Backbone as a chain_set.jsonl record, in Angstrom:
{"seq": "MADRNRRDEEFERKNAEARMEFLLSMRRRGIRDVKVLRALEQVPREIFVEAEHAGVAYADQALPIDCGQTISQPFVVATMTEALDVEPSNKVLEIGTGSGYQAAVLGMLAKSVVTIERYRTLADLASARLRVLGLKNVTVRVADGSFGAPDEAPFDRIVVTAATPEVPPALFDQLANNGRMIAPVGPVAGVQALRLFTKSGSKVEHLDLMSVRFVPLVEGKAQAL", "coords": {"N": [[0.704, -0.968, 0.297], [2.235, 1.372, 0.767], [3.71, 1.137, -0.782], [2.198, 1.897, -3.614], [1.142, 4.512, -2.842], [3.104, 6.171, -2.525], [3.839, 5.986, -5.228], [1.055, 6.991, -6.387], [1.929, 9.502, -5.103], [3.842, 10.641, -6.826], [3.224, 9.911, -9.575], [1.187, 12.512, -9.174], [3.042, 14.627, -8.794], [4.987, 14.444, -10.832], [2.761, 15.312, -12.855], [1.834, 17.463, -11.919], [3.755, 19.39, -13.068], [3.797, 18.464, -15.452], [1.915, 19.949, -16.041], [2.49, 22.504, -15.907], [4.308, 22.867, -17.437], [3.028, 22.859, -19.937], [0.914, 24.877, -19.486], [2.936, 26.669, -19.798], [4.108, 26.818, -22.106], [2.126, 27.083, -23.98], [2.039, 29.895, -23.42], [4.159, 30.647, -24.289], [4.011, 29.977, -27.325], [2.442, 31.684, -28.348], [-0.591, 31.832, -27.475], [-2.313, 33.918, -25.839], [-5.219, 34.773, -24.339], [-5.907, 34.879, -21.953], [-8.669, 34.095, -20.285], [-8.967, 32.101, -22.164], [-6.191, 30.479, -21.063], [-6.974, 30.061, -18.14], [-9.029, 28.313, -18.509], [-7.745, 25.839, -19.448], [-6.261, 25.325, -17.821], [-7.926, 24.672, -16.153], [-9.285, 22.285, -16.736], [-8.37, 19.105, -16.441], [-6.769, 17.645, -18.627], [-5.448, 14.941, -18.553], [-7.614, 13.155, -17.892], [-8.642, 12.657, -20.089], [-7.826, 10.954, -21.831], [-6.443, 7.532, -22.96], [-5.884, 5.382, -20.339], [-3.116, 4.134, -20.325], [-1.563, 6.562, -22.118], [-1.924, 8.631, -20.174], [0.626, 9.534, -18.658], [1.412, 11.291, -20.953], [-0.118, 12.889, -21.386], [0.059, 15.897, -21.547], [1.822, 16.437, -22.922], [2.84, 17.998, -26.604], [1.598, 16.78, -28.759], [-1.02, 14.949, -30.898], [-2.879, 12.196, -29.185], [-3.941, 8.384, -29.438], [-7.99, 7.368, -28.992], [-10.617, 5.889, -28.028], [-12.757, 3.942, -30.839], [-10.753, 4.455, -33.134], [-10.254, 7.488, -33.846], [-8.889, 10.421, -32.376], [-7.131, 12.816, -29.946], [-6.863, 15.838, -30.364], [-3.675, 17.513, -30.445], [-2.893, 19.569, -28.271], [-2.152, 22.139, -28.458], [-3.52, 22.413, -30.979], [-5.752, 22.48, -30.16], [-6.207, 24.964, -28.193], [-5.518, 26.998, -30.323], [-7.848, 26.825, -31.974], [-10.107, 27.236, -29.82], [-9.013, 29.681, -29.095], [-9.35, 31.442, -30.831], [-11.499, 31.127, -31.75], [-12.556, 33.085, -29.547], [-14.553, 33.146, -27.633], [-17.075, 34.149, -25.668], [-19.207, 34.321, -22.791], [-21.716, 34.953, -22.971], [-22.576, 33.175, -25.121], [-23.576, 30.343, -27.368], [-23.046, 27.585, -28.131], [-21.342, 25.165, -30.474], [-20.542, 21.874, -31.162], [-18.984, 19.552, -33.484], [-18.286, 16.608, -33.607], [-17.175, 15.638, -30.83], [-15.537, 13.612, -29.838], [-12.891, 12.513, -27.303], [-13.939, 14.089, -25.319], [-12.513, 16.345, -24.627], [-12.336, 18.899, -25.875], [-15.293, 20.106, -25.791], [-15.291, 20.604, -23.126], [-13.047, 22.413, -22.504], [-14.742, 24.585, -24.04], [-16.847, 24.282, -22.299], [-16.115, 25.652, -19.925], [-16.014, 28.204, -20.828], [-18.264, 29.241, -22.019], [-21.762, 29.689, -22.386], [-23.553, 27.746, -22.856], [-22.871, 24.446, -23.837], [-23.111, 22.215, -27.58], [-22.596, 19.674, -28.198], [-21.934, 16.856, -30.504], [-21.55, 14.007, -31.558], [-20.442, 10.454, -33.649], [-20.136, 8.165, -32.599], [-21.286, 6.345, -30.012], [-19.806, 5.31, -28.012], [-17.964, 6.726, -27.809], [-19.238, 8.802, -27.139], [-20.704, 8.274, -24.752], [-18.306, 7.964, -23.297], [-17.459, 10.909, -23.394], [-19.343, 12.284, -21.719], [-19.783, 10.947, -19.207], [-17.589, 11.793, -17.87], [-17.495, 14.368, -18.159], [-19.31, 14.692, -16.73], [-18.059, 14.364, -14.47], [-16.39, 16.361, -14.164], [-18.361, 18.212, -13.499], [-19.689, 19.529, -15.696], [-22.189, 20.887, -16.029], [-23.508, 22.211, -17.981], [-22.625, 21.825, -20.547], [-23.78, 19.683, -23.52], [-23.968, 15.977, -24.827], [-24.789, 14.95, -27.95], [-25.659, 11.937, -29.52], [-25.627, 11.527, -33.511], [-25.213, 12.931, -36.716], [-23.001, 14.389, -37.206], [-23.627, 16.677, -39.462], [-25.532, 18.025, -40.113], [-25.537, 19.477, -37.943], [-27.161, 20.926, -35.271], [-30.252, 21.688, -35.546], [-32.884, 22.365, -34.036], [-31.399, 23.856, -31.729], [-30.297, 25.942, -32.829], [-29.905, 29.18, -33.184], [-25.844, 29.439, -33.243], [-23.745, 31.164, -31.397], [-21.082, 30.542, -31.438], [-19.144, 27.584, -33.437], [-17.541, 24.908, -33.719], [-15.19, 22.255, -35.449], [-14.492, 19.665, -35.558], [-12.987, 17.767, -37.144], [-11.519, 16.498, -40.306], [-13.036, 18.447, -43.392], [-13.299, 18.535, -46.635], [-15.269, 20.516, -47.39], [-17.206, 22.684, -45.663], [-20.013, 21.448, -43.866], [-23.439, 22.961, -45.539], [-25.237, 23.204, -43.65], [-24.445, 24.117, -41.334], [-23.515, 26.43, -41.671], [-25.754, 28.035, -41.956], [-26.738, 27.58, -39.469], [-25.24, 29.373, -38.578], [-25.344, 31.868, -36.059], [-25.956, 35.664, -36.535], [-22.777, 37.879, -36.873], [-21.329, 35.208, -35.894], [-18.82, 32.944, -35.595], [-16.896, 30.676, -36.53], [-14.884, 27.747, -36.62], [-12.624, 25.33, -38.724], [-11.371, 22.056, -39.554], [-10.012, 22.327, -43.115], [-9.983, 20.971, -46.208], [-7.938, 18.086, -48.282], [-9.482, 14.748, -46.639], [-7.188, 13.166, -46.537], [-4.663, 14.324, -46.492], [-3.236, 16.988, -45.86], [-4.775, 19.71, -44.322], [-6.018, 23.103, -43.832], [-6.45, 24.821, -41.026], [-9.386, 26.949, -40.844], [-11.092, 29.92, -39.985], [-14.332, 31.367, -39.625], [-16.312, 34.099, -40.53], [-19.418, 35.352, -39.935], [-21.372, 37.744, -41.265], [-23.94, 39.1, -41.873], [-25.226, 38.103, -44.639], [-23.188, 37.422, -45.906], [-19.977, 35.518, -45.785], [-17.268, 35.197, -44.838], [-13.264, 34.22, -44.979], [-10.744, 33.047, -42.451], [-7.365, 31.723, -43.365], [-5.592, 29.574, -40.752], [-3.903, 27.893, -40.123], [-1.647, 25.191, -40.405], [-3.166, 21.908, -40.617], [-3.613, 18.424, -39.412], [-6.161, 16.222, -39.092], [-8.525, 13.781, -38.405], [-10.966, 12.144, -40.713], [-13.967, 13.785, -41.306], [-17.088, 11.949, -40.949], [-20.177, 11.288, -42.26], [-23.122, 10.239, -41.342], [-24.347, 8.371, -38.214], [-23.008, 6.263, -36.738], [-22.884, 2.851, -36.967], [-21.873, 0.558, -35.508], [-20.208, 0.208, -32.138]], "CA": [[0.129, 0.109, 0.058], [3.086, 2.248, 0.674], [4.326, 1.935, -2.586], [1.213, 2.294, -4.506], [1.147, 5.848, -2.165], [4.137, 7.079, -3.266], [3.604, 6.148, -6.965], [0.17, 7.785, -6.703], [2.055, 10.439, -5.35], [5.13, 10.77, -7.834], [2.247, 10.924, -10.501], [0.615, 13.623, -8.759], [3.815, 15.877, -9.074], [5.204, 14.625, -12.683], [1.222, 15.477, -13.732], [1.881, 19.121, -11.562], [4.305, 20.114, -13.23], [3.509, 18.134, -16.766], [0.87, 21.183, -16.93], [2.163, 23.871, -15.434], [4.591, 23.842, -18.498], [2.141, 23.01, -20.914], [0.078, 26.498, -19.939], [3.988, 28.017, -20.093], [4.464, 26.389, -23.603], [1.729, 27.966, -24.891], [2.236, 30.791, -23.697], [5.71, 30.828, -25.327], [3.662, 29.854, -28.805], [1.596, 32.218, -28.793], [-1.972, 31.778, -26.792], [-2.437, 35.326, -25.065], [-6.296, 35.263, -23.906], [-6.16, 34.848, -20.317], [-9.786, 33.298, -20.352], [-8.532, 30.367, -22.585], [-5.074, 29.764, -20.447], [-7.561, 30.148, -17.055], [-10.098, 27.334, -19.206], [-6.861, 24.93, -19.946], [-5.445, 24.928, -16.911], [-9.227, 23.835, -15.116], [-9.667, 21.114, -17.454], [-7.304, 17.717, -16.451], [-6.763, 16.385, -19.881], [-5.161, 13.625, -18.158], [-8.393, 12.598, -17.949], [-9.635, 12.33, -21.529], [-6.797, 10.281, -22.5], [-6.282, 6.502, -22.034], [-4.954, 4.898, -19.029], [-1.529, 3.915, -20.768], [-0.963, 7.267, -22.03], [-1.61, 9.607, -18.782], [1.538, 9.399, -17.982], [1.491, 12.156, -21.777], [-1.205, 14.021, -21.23], [0.475, 17.227, -21.721], [2.696, 16.333, -24.566], [2.117, 18.596, -27.704], [0.882, 15.488, -29.996], [-2.723, 13.36, -31.015], [-3.377, 10.285, -29.215], [-5.048, 7.813, -29.953], [-8.405, 7.216, -28.367], [-11.434, 4.272, -28.756], [-13.224, 4.014, -31.798], [-10.067, 5.148, -34.48], [-10.445, 8.796, -33.4], [-7.646, 10.62, -31.787], [-7.773, 13.686, -29.468], [-6.027, 16.903, -31.046], [-2.945, 17.744, -29.728], [-3.057, 20.719, -27.15], [-1.671, 23.803, -29.315], [-4.89, 23.112, -31.904], [-7.045, 23.25, -29.209], [-6.021, 26.077, -27.553], [-5.689, 28.142, -31.008], [-8.804, 26.998, -32.377], [-10.313, 27.86, -29.085], [-9.017, 30.983, -28.94], [-9.578, 32.016, -32.201], [-13.357, 31.169, -31.478], [-12.924, 34.309, -28.853], [-15.877, 32.84, -27.085], [-18.095, 35.255, -24.824], [-19.979, 33.875, -21.104], [-23.187, 34.55, -23.468], [-22.339, 32.574, -26.349], [-24.004, 29.249, -27.397], [-21.644, 26.623, -28.823], [-22.065, 23.594, -31.289], [-19.347, 21.234, -31.335], [-19.521, 18.821, -34.196], [-16.967, 15.485, -33.471], [-16.744, 15.273, -29.457], [-14.329, 12.769, -29.148], [-12.849, 12.437, -25.948], [-14.684, 15.217, -24.724], [-11.393, 17.749, -24.255], [-12.549, 20.496, -26.154], [-15.889, 20.179, -25.201], [-14.897, 20.667, -21.396], [-12.598, 23.43, -22.46], [-15.636, 25.687, -24.409], [-17.458, 24.798, -21.574], [-15.593, 26.702, -18.775], [-16.323, 30.101, -21.273], [-19.65, 29.634, -22.912], [-22.917, 29.675, -21.489], [-23.912, 26.673, -23.512], [-22.439, 23.836, -25.732], [-24.087, 21.192, -27.882], [-21.517, 18.842, -29.012], [-22.528, 15.694, -31.806], [-20.647, 12.617, -31.683], [-21.381, 9.532, -34.063], [-20.478, 6.936, -31.883], [-21.848, 6.366, -29.26], [-18.976, 4.634, -26.885], [-17.222, 8.047, -27.517], [-20.252, 10.339, -26.776], [-21.182, 8.014, -23.154], [-17.435, 8.108, -22.454], [-17.055, 11.78, -23.095], [-20.327, 12.304, -20.964], [-19.046, 10.975, -18.285], [-16.154, 13.061, -17.807], [-18.21, 15.669, -18.405], [-19.761, 14.947, -15.368], [-16.762, 14.341, -13.412], [-15.917, 17.699, -14.278], [-19.66, 19.015, -13.157], [-20.167, 20.753, -16.622], [-23.596, 20.736, -17.021], [-23.838, 23.403, -19.833], [-22.486, 20.525, -22.05], [-25.063, 18.729, -23.815], [-23.922, 15.526, -25.986], [-25.916, 13.899, -28.654], [-25.11, 11.091, -31.138], [-26.32, 12.232, -34.34], [-24.754, 13.051, -37.728], [-22.784, 16.242, -37.318], [-22.869, 16.802, -40.753], [-26.936, 18.585, -39.808], [-26.007, 20.445, -36.882], [-28.483, 20.579, -34.491], [-31.434, 22.828, -36.097], [-33.397, 22.566, -32.659], [-31.099, 24.558, -31.204], [-29.731, 27.181, -33.27], [-29.003, 29.656, -34.189], [-25.1, 28.951, -32.262], [-22.612, 32.347, -31.82], [-20.133, 29.922, -32.325], [-19.461, 26.658, -33.904], [-16.449, 24.21, -33.982], [-15.473, 21.39, -36.454], [-13.152, 18.959, -35.264], [-12.846, 16.537, -37.958], [-11.164, 17.427, -41.83], [-14.112, 18.139, -44.479], [-13.246, 19.438, -47.934], [-16.303, 21.169, -47.749], [-18.048, 22.497, -44.554], [-21.684, 21.086, -44.488], [-24.041, 23.718, -45.379], [-26.305, 23.101, -42.36], [-23.905, 24.54, -40.218], [-23.522, 28.084, -42.165], [-27.082, 28.231, -41.999], [-26.845, 27.754, -38.096], [-24.154, 30.134, -37.252], [-25.754, 32.975, -36.06], [-25.302, 36.588, -37.159], [-21.598, 38.109, -36.529], [-20.776, 34.344, -35.268], [-17.487, 33.011, -35.496], [-16.702, 29.084, -37.206], [-13.563, 26.932, -36.996], [-12.719, 24.355, -39.453], [-10.089, 22.088, -40.863], [-11.119, 22.258, -44.236], [-9.104, 20.3, -47.045], [-8.311, 16.618, -48.145], [-9.012, 14.343, -45.716], [-5.854, 12.231, -46.742], [-3.52, 15.216, -46.482], [-3.307, 18.12, -45.246], [-6.098, 20.812, -43.742], [-5.889, 24.674, -43.291], [-7.563, 25.221, -39.932], [-10.165, 28.079, -41.497], [-11.872, 30.324, -39.372], [-15.041, 31.772, -40.565], [-17.035, 34.923, -39.46], [-20.144, 35.746, -40.897], [-21.805, 39.43, -41.325], [-25.175, 39.222, -42.399], [-25.274, 36.932, -45.853], [-21.548, 37.656, -46.044], [-18.873, 35.023, -45.071], [-15.422, 35.494, -44.821], [-12.745, 32.927, -43.556], [-9.003, 33.184, -42.85], [-6.587, 30.242, -42.801], [-4.579, 29.894, -39.684], [-2.573, 27.105, -39.575], [-2.22, 23.6, -40.924], [-3.664, 20.729, -39.796], [-3.89, 17.315, -39.83], [-7.383, 15.934, -38.356], [-9.635, 12.656, -38.685], [-11.929, 12.573, -41.134], [-15.615, 13.861, -40.789], [-18.138, 10.823, -41.934], [-21.692, 12.092, -42.341], [-23.898, 9.054, -40.74], [-24.227, 8.256, -37.184], [-22.684, 5.079, -36.238], [-23.777, 1.381, -36.369], [-21.721, 0.178, -34.06], [-18.994, 1.284, -31.406]], "C": [[0.83, 1.675, -0.044], [3.575, 2.545, -0.631], [3.597, 2.493, -3.341], [1.413, 3.858, -3.786], [2.053, 7.098, -2.837], [4.196, 7.047, -4.78], [2.608, 6.838, -7.229], [1.112, 9.329, -6.639], [3.415, 11.284, -6.57], [3.955, 11.112, -9.28], [1.559, 12.021, -10.428], [1.665, 14.908, -9.462], [4.574, 15.958, -10.275], [3.933, 15.41, -13.019], [1.529, 17.119, -13.755], [2.592, 19.505, -12.766], [4.516, 19.925, -15.031], [2.264, 19.553, -17.126], [0.909, 22.141, -16.927], [3.293, 24.706, -16.938], [4.137, 23.953, -19.744], [1.809, 24.185, -21.011], [1.236, 27.563, -20.438], [4.253, 28.0, -22.001], [3.401, 27.25, -24.612], [1.438, 29.006, -24.911], [3.093, 31.066, -24.546], [5.628, 30.205, -27.24], [2.624, 31.107, -29.082], [0.129, 32.979, -28.774], [-1.643, 33.131, -26.044], [-3.699, 35.554, -24.65], [-6.157, 34.239, -22.51], [-7.182, 33.741, -20.084], [-9.605, 32.289, -20.894], [-7.051, 29.587, -21.935], [-6.088, 29.203, -19.331], [-8.377, 28.123, -17.819], [-9.2, 25.878, -19.173], [-6.497, 24.162, -19.127], [-6.897, 24.364, -15.729], [-9.595, 22.91, -15.561], [-8.417, 20.346, -17.3], [-7.323, 17.062, -17.857], [-5.853, 14.979, -19.688], [-6.277, 12.524, -17.814], [-9.61, 11.872, -18.819], [-8.84, 11.678, -22.219], [-6.702, 8.897, -21.872], [-5.51, 6.509, -21.272], [-3.488, 4.972, -19.281], [-1.134, 5.565, -21.446], [-1.477, 8.804, -21.179], [-0.268, 10.215, -18.571], [2.287, 10.947, -19.641], [0.757, 12.744, -22.232], [-1.23, 14.919, -21.552], [1.437, 16.798, -22.831], [1.987, 17.082, -25.368], [2.038, 17.57, -28.49], [-0.764, 14.949, -29.731], [-2.452, 12.636, -29.916], [-4.361, 9.347, -29.668], [-6.197, 7.394, -28.853], [-9.459, 6.114, -28.716], [-11.945, 4.913, -30.48], [-12.167, 4.596, -33.362], [-9.536, 6.406, -33.929], [-9.05, 9.082, -32.631], [-8.09, 12.201, -31.001], [-6.543, 14.634, -29.453], [-5.02, 17.18, -29.879], [-3.067, 19.601, -28.864], [-3.076, 22.093, -27.715], [-3.282, 24.141, -30.045], [-5.694, 23.627, -30.901], [-7.113, 24.556, -28.662], [-5.979, 26.584, -29.147], [-7.664, 27.886, -31.871], [-9.846, 27.793, -31.529], [-10.159, 29.577, -28.525], [-8.859, 31.891, -29.993], [-11.438, 32.424, -32.516], [-13.959, 32.195, -30.536], [-14.78, 33.913, -28.263], [-16.169, 33.637, -25.793], [-18.991, 33.947, -24.011], [-21.287, 33.684, -22.475], [-23.067, 33.281, -24.744], [-22.913, 31.1, -26.179], [-22.812, 28.467, -28.467], [-22.108, 25.542, -29.317], [-20.627, 23.163, -31.453], [-19.56, 20.035, -32.398], [-18.059, 17.783, -34.022], [-16.749, 16.121, -31.667], [-15.787, 14.643, -29.085], [-13.786, 12.808, -28.222], [-13.527, 13.244, -25.035], [-13.81, 16.593, -24.415], [-12.022, 18.843, -24.401], [-14.005, 20.74, -25.349], [-15.964, 20.78, -23.581], [-14.387, 21.701, -21.72], [-13.525, 24.603, -22.957], [-16.689, 25.29, -23.133], [-17.065, 25.483, -20.597], [-15.742, 28.408, -19.808], [-17.303, 30.333, -21.908], [-20.475, 29.332, -22.0], [-23.681, 28.561, -21.549], [-23.25, 25.722, -24.11], [-23.265, 22.904, -25.762], [-22.844, 20.532, -28.55], [-22.258, 17.238, -29.483], [-21.212, 14.991, -31.749], [-21.155, 11.341, -32.846], [-21.17, 8.544, -33.591], [-20.609, 7.133, -30.707], [-21.278, 5.98, -27.857], [-18.307, 6.078, -26.798], [-17.85, 8.803, -27.141], [-20.919, 9.542, -25.161], [-19.528, 8.139, -22.503], [-17.458, 9.82, -22.177], [-18.258, 12.13, -21.972], [-20.143, 12.323, -19.695], [-17.595, 11.575, -17.2], [-16.508, 14.148, -17.488], [-18.457, 16.187, -17.054], [-19.153, 14.855, -13.846], [-15.937, 15.845, -12.751], [-17.199, 18.583, -13.531], [-19.907, 20.283, -14.245], [-21.508, 20.285, -16.84], [-24.34, 21.586, -18.073], [-23.673, 22.687, -21.038], [-23.327, 19.795, -22.434], [-24.412, 17.87, -24.91], [-24.484, 14.665, -26.405], [-25.114, 12.888, -29.629], [-25.574, 11.31, -31.886], [-25.058, 11.939, -35.136], [-24.625, 14.203, -37.683], [-23.209, 16.981, -38.722], [-24.205, 17.693, -40.933], [-26.875, 19.194, -38.807], [-26.75, 20.09, -36.239], [-29.594, 21.646, -34.868], [-31.828, 22.968, -34.602], [-32.52, 23.404, -32.031], [-30.492, 25.703, -31.846], [-30.952, 28.042, -33.387], [-27.614, 29.629, -33.274], [-24.218, 30.053, -32.96], [-20.975, 31.661, -32.086], [-19.696, 27.927, -33.261], [-17.664, 25.838, -34.488], [-16.35, 22.614, -34.694], [-14.27, 20.473, -36.059], [-12.754, 17.766, -36.058], [-13.084, 17.405, -39.434], [-12.183, 17.334, -42.478], [-13.377, 18.595, -45.577], [-13.923, 20.411, -47.818], [-17.005, 21.521, -46.182], [-19.467, 22.514, -44.919], [-22.823, 22.975, -44.391], [-24.688, 24.302, -44.639], [-25.485, 23.883, -41.12], [-23.388, 26.368, -40.597], [-24.515, 28.778, -41.727], [-27.193, 28.55, -40.177], [-25.88, 28.886, -36.943], [-25.118, 31.339, -37.583], [-24.98, 34.253, -37.122], [-23.879, 37.157, -36.963], [-20.943, 36.92, -35.644], [-19.707, 34.105, -36.136], [-17.555, 31.102, -35.719], [-15.181, 28.884, -36.964], [-13.71, 25.902, -37.575], [-11.502, 23.203, -40.135], [-10.713, 21.44, -41.866], [-9.69, 22.181, -45.51], [-9.544, 19.156, -47.368], [-8.496, 15.777, -46.889], [-7.845, 13.539, -45.406], [-4.652, 12.732, -46.265], [-3.751, 16.079, -45.722], [-4.38, 19.547, -44.793], [-5.543, 22.405, -43.481], [-7.099, 24.781, -42.264], [-8.036, 26.551, -39.775], [-10.66, 28.67, -40.775], [-12.56, 31.029, -40.211], [-15.568, 32.735, -39.854], [-17.913, 34.947, -40.984], [-21.083, 36.576, -40.368], [-22.848, 39.199, -42.065], [-24.973, 37.754, -43.868], [-23.86, 36.403, -46.496], [-20.915, 36.811, -45.227], [-17.723, 35.501, -45.456], [-14.449, 34.966, -44.356], [-11.135, 33.621, -43.655], [-8.262, 32.076, -42.213], [-5.546, 30.737, -41.791], [-3.537, 29.369, -39.318], [-2.784, 26.003, -40.303], [-1.921, 22.456, -40.224], [-3.417, 19.067, -40.542], [-5.515, 16.485, -39.01], [-8.059, 14.266, -39.123], [-10.686, 12.789, -39.336], [-13.873, 13.031, -40.954], [-16.424, 12.81, -41.657], [-19.218, 11.271, -41.093], [-22.412, 10.17, -41.628], [-23.738, 9.052, -39.145], [-23.743, 6.8, -37.553], [-23.441, 3.682, -36.195], [-24.117, 0.632, -35.843], [-20.361, 1.25, -33.408], [-19.874, 2.344, -30.814]], "O": [[0.397, 2.7, -0.569], [3.78, 3.559, -1.299], [3.975, 3.531, -3.885], [2.099, 4.508, -4.576], [1.884, 8.213, -3.33], [4.571, 8.006, -5.454], [2.745, 7.517, -8.246], [1.156, 10.135, -7.568], [3.549, 12.477, -6.843], [3.851, 12.195, -9.856], [1.249, 12.604, -11.467], [1.35, 15.781, -10.27], [4.874, 17.023, -10.815], [4.244, 16.429, -13.635], [1.547, 17.881, -14.721], [1.864, 20.036, -13.605], [5.081, 20.726, -15.775], [1.913, 19.955, -18.235], [0.123, 22.926, -17.457], [3.352, 25.853, -17.38], [4.529, 24.773, -20.575], [2.047, 24.842, -22.024], [1.082, 28.624, -21.044], [4.488, 28.9, -22.807], [3.683, 27.865, -25.64], [0.788, 29.508, -25.827], [2.828, 31.72, -25.554], [6.527, 30.051, -28.067], [2.123, 31.267, -30.195], [-0.311, 33.946, -29.397], [-0.476, 33.254, -25.674], [-3.773, 36.759, -24.413], [-6.347, 33.032, -22.367], [-6.809, 32.617, -19.75], [-10.012, 31.292, -20.297], [-6.776, 28.415, -22.193], [-6.229, 27.981, -19.357], [-8.03, 27.016, -17.407], [-9.808, 24.841, -18.909], [-6.34, 22.942, -19.188], [-6.713, 23.759, -14.673], [-10.439, 22.35, -14.861], [-7.412, 20.743, -17.89], [-7.903, 15.999, -18.075], [-5.651, 14.146, -20.572], [-6.035, 11.351, -17.532], [-10.615, 11.179, -18.657], [-9.057, 11.738, -23.43], [-6.805, 8.762, -20.652], [-4.55, 7.276, -21.203], [-2.726, 5.69, -18.635], [0.028, 5.776, -21.096], [-1.333, 9.914, -21.691], [-0.165, 11.414, -18.314], [3.38, 11.487, -19.466], [0.786, 13.187, -23.38], [-2.306, 15.329, -21.987], [1.244, 17.525, -23.806], [0.763, 17.129, -25.241], [3.012, 17.726, -29.227], [-1.399, 14.676, -28.712], [-1.228, 12.514, -29.857], [-5.44, 9.609, -30.199], [-5.728, 7.046, -27.769], [-9.201, 5.409, -29.691], [-11.602, 5.94, -31.066], [-12.679, 5.024, -34.396], [-8.368, 6.407, -33.539], [-8.253, 8.196, -32.323], [-9.142, 12.755, -31.318], [-5.506, 14.437, -28.82], [-5.314, 17.126, -28.685], [-3.436, 20.614, -29.458], [-3.889, 22.98, -27.452], [-3.994, 25.142, -29.972], [-6.183, 24.747, -30.748], [-8.165, 25.192, -28.722], [-7.197, 26.525, -29.314], [-8.424, 28.804, -32.181], [-10.448, 28.748, -32.019], [-10.878, 30.326, -27.863], [-8.273, 32.972, -29.943], [-12.154, 33.273, -33.047], [-15.167, 32.411, -30.435], [-15.849, 34.439, -28.574], [-15.309, 33.654, -24.913], [-19.332, 32.887, -24.536], [-21.696, 32.591, -22.868], [-24.06, 32.563, -24.868], [-22.819, 30.567, -25.073], [-22.014, 28.896, -29.3], [-23.07, 24.931, -28.854], [-19.707, 23.903, -31.801], [-20.563, 19.398, -32.075], [-16.935, 18.206, -34.294], [-16.076, 17.139, -31.508], [-15.131, 14.961, -28.093], [-14.445, 13.719, -27.72], [-13.596, 12.871, -23.864], [-14.3, 17.661, -24.049], [-12.302, 19.658, -23.522], [-13.988, 21.473, -24.36], [-16.937, 21.408, -23.163], [-15.149, 22.579, -21.316], [-13.271, 25.686, -22.432], [-17.504, 26.197, -22.966], [-18.0, 26.203, -20.249], [-15.544, 29.522, -19.322], [-17.473, 31.435, -22.43], [-20.16, 28.801, -20.936], [-24.417, 28.24, -20.616], [-22.879, 26.112, -25.218], [-23.996, 22.525, -24.846], [-22.238, 21.093, -29.463], [-23.038, 16.641, -28.741], [-20.076, 15.445, -31.887], [-22.38, 11.256, -32.928], [-21.926, 7.649, -33.968], [-20.066, 8.119, -30.208], [-21.878, 6.168, -26.798], [-18.133, 6.553, -25.675], [-17.27, 9.776, -26.659], [-21.605, 10.278, -24.451], [-19.431, 8.39, -21.301], [-17.473, 10.203, -21.007], [-17.608, 12.291, -20.938], [-20.252, 13.333, -18.999], [-17.057, 11.574, -16.093], [-15.972, 14.877, -16.653], [-18.18, 17.217, -16.44], [-19.528, 15.114, -12.703], [-15.349, 16.226, -11.739], [-16.894, 19.653, -13.004], [-20.18, 21.457, -13.996], [-21.867, 19.454, -17.674], [-25.397, 21.535, -18.702], [-24.241, 22.783, -22.126], [-23.782, 19.054, -21.562], [-24.15, 18.474, -25.95], [-24.808, 13.665, -25.765], [-24.128, 13.144, -30.321], [-26.693, 11.557, -31.438], [-24.137, 11.197, -34.792], [-25.472, 15.063, -37.924], [-22.888, 18.17, -38.743], [-24.16, 18.268, -42.021], [-27.943, 19.65, -38.398], [-27.211, 18.957, -36.382], [-29.573, 22.61, -34.103], [-31.107, 23.688, -33.911], [-33.331, 24.101, -31.421], [-30.146, 26.553, -31.026], [-32.164, 27.901, -33.557], [-28.013, 29.827, -32.126], [-23.92, 30.169, -34.149], [-20.03, 32.138, -32.713], [-20.747, 27.333, -33.505], [-16.919, 26.215, -35.393], [-17.283, 21.828, -34.53], [-13.119, 20.773, -36.375], [-12.187, 16.822, -35.508], [-13.904, 18.25, -39.792], [-12.659, 16.199, -42.441], [-12.507, 19.337, -45.121], [-13.35, 21.458, -48.12], [-17.332, 20.533, -45.526], [-20.046, 23.167, -45.786], [-22.853, 23.805, -43.483], [-24.895, 25.515, -44.635], [-26.042, 24.16, -40.057], [-23.013, 27.228, -39.799], [-24.413, 29.887, -41.202], [-27.659, 29.593, -39.717], [-25.761, 29.143, -35.745], [-25.551, 31.737, -38.664], [-24.083, 34.161, -37.961], [-23.498, 36.033, -36.633], [-20.147, 37.247, -34.764], [-19.514, 34.737, -37.175], [-18.282, 30.409, -35.007], [-14.37, 29.799, -37.112], [-14.713, 25.243, -37.301], [-10.835, 23.524, -41.118], [-11.521, 20.512, -41.851], [-8.768, 22.981, -45.667], [-10.694, 18.757, -47.18], [-7.694, 16.024, -45.989], [-7.512, 13.245, -44.258], [-3.752, 12.058, -45.764], [-4.562, 15.905, -44.812], [-4.288, 20.413, -45.662], [-4.516, 22.585, -42.825], [-8.302, 24.818, -42.519], [-7.538, 27.332, -38.965], [-11.272, 27.745, -40.239], [-12.09, 31.429, -41.276], [-15.508, 32.62, -38.63], [-17.647, 34.775, -42.174], [-21.619, 36.372, -39.278], [-22.527, 39.065, -43.246], [-24.57, 36.608, -43.67], [-23.555, 35.457, -47.222], [-21.035, 37.003, -44.017], [-17.431, 36.187, -46.436], [-14.421, 35.059, -43.129], [-10.582, 34.342, -44.487], [-8.364, 31.604, -41.081], [-4.873, 31.767, -41.814], [-2.595, 29.766, -38.633], [-3.873, 25.75, -40.82], [-0.964, 22.084, -39.545], [-3.161, 18.708, -41.691], [-5.22, 16.416, -37.817], [-7.915, 13.91, -40.293], [-11.555, 13.494, -38.822], [-14.736, 12.329, -40.427], [-16.409, 12.83, -42.888], [-19.303, 11.532, -39.893], [-21.756, 9.13, -41.685], [-22.88, 9.844, -38.755], [-24.096, 6.261, -38.602], [-24.432, 3.464, -35.498], [-25.168, 0.066, -35.544], [-19.819, 2.291, -33.778], [-19.376, 3.291, -30.205]]}, "num_chains": 1, "name": "protein.A"}
């Protein structure tokens, strides 16, 4: 028992050091929004990764999760979140729940978050993690994300966490006036542009922020898993 306690204490110490270095590295790499940094600090990334990867939860790399999916590298999550400029009054839609990490970060910033996942296994795991954090303002749905959530629209902010050659039209329809949407746009088998869209009336403008690689956005709800 004593050995186990020492191992647990050592893990907690190393994890705390890794989290501090992670936050410092986000600042060094250009993340300046204090609200975003605070949200990243409040969300324990280690509970969103597989147990065997807990020791590298704060490394700046994507990690595998269930159903052949990944949890995005922390810098990409931070960049997407900062670009969205989420306000406390905002309603947010996320397409692709995955582990639930991005939804948790958004939940720390927004009034409400609807996050859609096509795999029930991932949705259930994410829901459990969000409950642990007490994030009652985040709702997880199992559905085809390409259709969004029309019953909750419009959304002030939308984030797509899977690669698509073109953003589904339904998501533009559900984006509020003066809203922002971010998505990895480009060939699903190659490099995509992390693209920030801004909507003003019927006009939509975009800005490419960086090159990324995301798993593809797949239409339909998974029949298994």
